[in-house]
N, C-alpha and C positions, 0 to 999 in steps of 0.2 A: 333454295333453304330460305324460311321464314326471317323476316326482320327481327332484329334480336330486341326489338323493343316492343314487338308485339305480343300481348298476353291471351291472344284468341286460342292458342292451344290449351290454355290453363283453365278456360272460363268452366269446363266440364269434369276438371279434376282428373283429366288425362293428360298427365305431363308429357313431351317430348323427352324421351331417356335419353336419347342421342345428343341433343341440343343441351341437356343439363350436364351430361359429362364432358362436352368440350367446354364450357362455360366455366367449370371447377376443376377442369386437370390440373390445374396448378395450385390448388388448396392443398391443406396437411389434413387429413381426416381423424376425427378425435376417435383415438384406439387405446384403450387402455387395457392393462393387465389386472388381475387381481394382486392385490399386496402377499397373499401366502403363495402366489406363482413367482415372486421375485425372492432370487438369490441374493442379490448385490444392492448396495445401495444405488449403483449406476442403474439399476433396471427399476429402483424404485423410483427415483429421481426424475428420470426420463419417460416412465409409464405411467406412474400413478397420482402425477400432478397436472389433471388435464386442462384445467380451467381457474380464471378467478386469479388470487394471490399466489394459488399454488404454481399457475403458469408463469408466472414472472421467477420464480425459483427455479423451475426447469429452464427457463431462458438463461437465467445466469450459469446455471450447472453447465448446459452445453455449450456456451460460448467459451467458459472457462475449458472445460474437457477439447474444445477447438484450438484455442489459443496455445494450451500446452502441447497436445500434439503436434501443432504445427512448430514446436520449438522456439515459442515466441517469447523473449525475455519480458517478464513482468514489474513494473513497479508498484509497488504498495502503498498506499496513504491510509493511515489509520489514525482516528480520533478517538478519543474517550479513556478512560483509566484502565487500560488492558491488562498493565503490570499490578496495579494495587488489588486488581481481583481475581489475577492468577491467569487470566485468559491466554498471556503470553506462554505459560508452559502446557495450557490445554491444547492449544489447535495452532496459534502463530509461530511458535518454534519448531515445530514438526512440518508446516508449511517452508520455512525460510530454509530445512536442512535437506529439502527436494533439490535444490540447485535451480529452481526456476525463477528466482526472484532477483533482480540486477539489484534494486536499491529501495529504500525504504524511507519515507516521512512520515513526522510524528509531532507530538509535543514535546516541549523541555519536561513538562510534568510525566509523561509515561519514561522520562530516560530517569528523572528524579525519585519515584516511585520504585523503580526498577531494584534500588538496592537495598529497600528493607528488610528484605527476606535472609540476607547473609551479615546483617549489623551482629556483633559481639552478644549483645543484650537481648536479640531476639529471634535468634537462630531456630529458636523451637516453632515459630511461628506467629508472625505479630498480628495478621489479620484475621477476624472473626465476622461472622454474621450478625446483623441486627435487623431489626424491623424497619421497613422504610418508613412506615406512619407512626413511629415509635415518639417518644418524648424527647427531641431534642435538647431541652433545658437540662434534663437530667442528665444528658450525656456530657453537655458542657460542664457541668460540675462535676461529674468524673472525670474531666480531661481526657473524652474520648471524641476522637474526631471519624467522622462518618462520610463515607461517599456510596451515596445510594443506599445497598444494602450490604456493603461492607465497612469494617470500622478497625481502628486501630487507637493506642495509647498516644497521646500527643509525645510523648517521651521518645517514640519512633522517629516524629519530625526532628525532635533536637538533635539526637544521636545521629541522624543523617547528614543533619547539617553539620556537624561537628567532622564526619567523616568526608565530607564535599570540601569543607573547609582544609584537613590536613590534605588531601588530595591535590586542591587546586594550588596549594602554597609549595608544591614539590618542585624542582629545578626545571625539569621538562615542559612545565606548563607558562613558563616566565617567557613568553614571546607572541606574536601576532599569529594565529592560527584559524582554519577554517574550522565553521562548527562540527565537520565529519570528522577532522582530525581529534578534536575535543572528544567527540562520543566514543571516536575508535580507542584514544589512551584511556578513558574513563572505563571502557569497555574491560580493559586489560585490569584496571584495579579492581572492579566488582568480581573479575573472574578469580584474582586471587583470594579476595573476601571469601567468595564462595566456597573454594576449593577448601581454604581454612575454617570454615564452619560448616564444610560437608553439607552443604544445601544444593540443589539442584541448580543449573547454569541458570541464570537469566536472560533476558531479550539483548543488553548490550554486549554481553561477555558471550553471546551465542554471536551476534554480529561481527564482534572480532574475530573469533575464530574462524567464521566464513569470509570475512573482509568484503562485508555487505555496508555499503554506506549508508549513515543515517542522518537525513537533514531535517532540520527543525526549522520552519520559517519564522516562528516568532519566539525565537530566543528568550527574549526579555522576560516573556509570559509565563515563568516558571522557576523553581526554587534552586536549579543548578546556578542558572545565573543570578539570583539572588544573592546566592552565597560567594559569587564571585564579586558583585558589588558590595558586599559586607567587605573582602579585603582591599578592594578599591578605596572604599570610604577609610578602612583603617590606615591606608598607606597616606592618604589625602590628610587626615587628622595626627599625623604623625606616630601613630600606634605601632607600625610595622616601617622596616627601612625601605623597602621596596616589595612593589608587585606589577608585573610586567604583562598580566595575560590579557590578551585583547582578542575579539572576534574578526575576522577580514570575513565581512559578507559578501564584498564584491567577489573574492576569489570562491566563495561558497557557491553562490548563484551560479558563476562562470563553473563550476565542477559539475554542477546540475545537467547545465544545457550540454557540456563536453560528452555526459553519457549518453545524453538524448541522440546526440549525433551520432555517437558509436552504435546505437542501436539500429539508426536507419541506415547507415553506411558502411559499417564494417563489421557488421555481425551478422551471419545468415539466422532467421529469413528477410534482413534487412524491414524489421517491421518491430514495434512495440506495443504490449497490452499493460493496460493498469488496472488496478483493483483498489476501488475506495470505499472504505468502510468509517462512515462517520463524514461529517463536511468540513467545514471552516479551514481554516489556514493550512494542513497538510494536505486536502484536496488539493486546493488552489497551488501549492507548491510543487505538485506532481504535474500539474496541467500548465506550468508557465514556461517550460523548456521551449516549447514550440513557437510563441512568440516572441521570447526572447530571441531566439536564433532566427526566425525568419522575418518576423517586424521590426525589431529592434538593431538587428547585427546585418539584418538585410541577407544571410546564409541563404542559396537559391537552393530550389528544392526540397526544402523542408516539409514534412508531413507531421501531422498530428498523430494520435496513437489508432493504430486498427483493431483494437479490443479496447473496451472500457465498459468496464460492471461496476455498478455502485448499488451499496447499501445504506439507505439514509433514514432517519425516522421524518425530517423534514417534508413538508408537503410542498409540492410543485409551487402551488399559488403563494406560498409564503412572502416570493420574490427575495429570498437569500440564497448567497452563494451555496450553502450546504444543498439546497434543495434542486437547483439547476441539473436537467438531466444531459447526458452525452450528446443527445441531437443540439442542445444550445451551446453545446461546447462546439460543434461542428461550424456554426455560425463565426466563430472566433478562429477558428482553423487548428483549434487543439485537439481535434476527434477529425480522423480521416473522413471527406465526404462521400468518397465511393464505396466506402464498405461499411458505415455505420448502419444502416438499416437491417443488416444481418449480425452484427458482431459488436452492438452494443445492447445494454440494458440497464434500467434503473428502477430497482424496487423499495419501496417504503416500508421499511421493517427496522426492526432493534438486530444489528447485526450480529451480537452475542447469542441470539436464538437461532442463527442459522450455520454459522462460520464452523462448528464443529462436523454437522453432518456434510458439508460442502467439502472439506479437507478431509476428513475421513474415505470418504467416496474417491476425491483423486488419488489419495493414497492407496486405497484398495485397488484401483485401476492401474496404477504403478506396479503393485505386487503382481498382481495377475501377468502383466506383461514379464517382468522377471521372470516369473515362473516358466512362461510360455518359451522365453528366451533359452532357457536354461534345458530346455527339452529339444528345440528345434534351429538354436542359434540365432544369434543376434539379426544377420543380414537376412535370412529367411524370415524372420518376423517381420522385419521393417517392410518386405515384400509383401508379405501376407495382410499387415495391418499397417500404414505408413505413420499413422501416429505414434507407434511404439516408438520412433525415433525421439521424437520430442518429450516423453514420457521418461525415457533411460537417459536422458543427458547427462551428464556428469553433476553427480551430488555435490561436487566440491564447490560448485558455483562459478558465478563469473569471476567473483573477486574483484570486482572492480576497484575497491579502494587501493590496493595495490597498484592498478594500473593507471591512477588517478593524473599522475604527472605527465605521461605518454598523450592520454586522451587529451588533456587541456593544452600540452601543445599541438597537436592535430588542430584542435580549434582555433587556437590564436594564429596557425599558416590560415587558416581559411578567413579570420579577421584581415589577415594582411592581403591577401588576393582580392577582398573586397574594399579596398582603400577608397578607391573614387567615390562610391556610393556613399558609403561611411562620412567621409569628408563633407560630402555635400548635404547630408543631415544636419551640419552644424550650422547651416545657414537659415535664418529665420529674421524678417523685418520686426521685430520687437517694439513694441509701444514704449513710449519714455515713461520709466516708472518714478 
C-alpha cells in the first residue's frame, strides 16, 4: 500500500479509489432530500439542512431527538421576555407538558410578566405589537411600555404590582422559603386568577400543575421581588405591622444540587441533558450544580450534563458567559468530557425563530410513536425502535417539586458521608487583615 502522505497517484488525475474509500470510511456523506419528498418536520430537519447555519440546526435537533429517545431528563434555561411575548403559550408550555423537562431556570421578569393576561382589567389581551424602530418618545407620552416589538399600557404594570402585593401579604407567604416555593405558591394564585378570567394557563400555573421547580438565579433583578421590597420597606417605616417573607437562597441552591444528584444517581438513564435558550444568569444557574456538588461539596463521581444544546445570539468571541459553548463548559466539568463531541452544540441565533419548529418536530415524533404503539403495542414498538421508550415516558413528568424534601435529604446524607474532606476545606493560612 502506498505511503499515505504520497500524492503521486493524484498527479495525473487518476485517484486510487480504494485508498480514498478507506480514508473517508468514517465520514458522513452529504445526502439530501428534496423538500417536496419530506412528509414530516423530522425528515425536513434531518435531510434538508445539509450545511452552514442549517447544519447547526440539524445537529441541535438530532441531539435533542437522541436525548429524549434515551429517556434523559432535561433541564431548561430560558432568558428573555418569553411570557410577555406569548412564546410560553406557543411552544414552551407544550414542551413542558411532554414530561421530558425536570426543572426550569429563568428570570424574575419572566415570572412577573406571566401574570398580565389574567388581570381583571386586562383579560381581553394587554399585549399588542408595535414597530421596533418607532417613536419611543411618543410611546412614553402615551404611557406605553415597549419590549422590542411587544407593548402594553403602563397600567398593566401598576395592576400587576397591586396583584403581587396582595399575594405576598397573605399568611402563607409570611415565612422563610426557597424561590421554588415562592414560585410554586405564586403559580397557584396565577392559576386561580386565570381560571376566574377565563384565559389560557400561563407558565407558573403550568409548572404548579406539573410540579416543575422554577429557579431564578437573580431574584432581586425583577419586579416580583421589587414588590416584596415594597412590603419590607412599608414594615420598616411602620406602615404595616409585619412582613416576614424571606428568600432562603442557600436552600434553593442546595435544592438544585439535589435534583442534579437525582439525575445522575437515582434516575435511569443516570444522565441529564440541558437546553439553554439565551444566556446570562439562567444559563449559569443550570450549569452550576455540577461544580457545587463535585468541587465545593466534594461529592465523588459527579458528572456534568451528557447532552447540552444552546441557542444564543452572543458571538463566541465576545467573552461573555452567554456566548461560551458547551466545549468550554467541559473544562469546568459542567458538561461530560467523554461525550461532548457527539452530544453538544451551540448555535448563534435568536431562539424565538427556531423553537416553534424544533418543539413541533419533537411533538410530531411522539405522536407517531403513540399511533404506532396503538397498532402494535408499546413493548413491540420499543423492541422495534428503542427511542420510543424515552418519547413515550409519562407525560405527568418527574414532579420534582413534590420530591424536593426527600431528594434534599439524600444529598444531606452525602454531605455527612464526606465529613473529613469538607472539614479539611475549612483550613487555609489566611493573611492577617
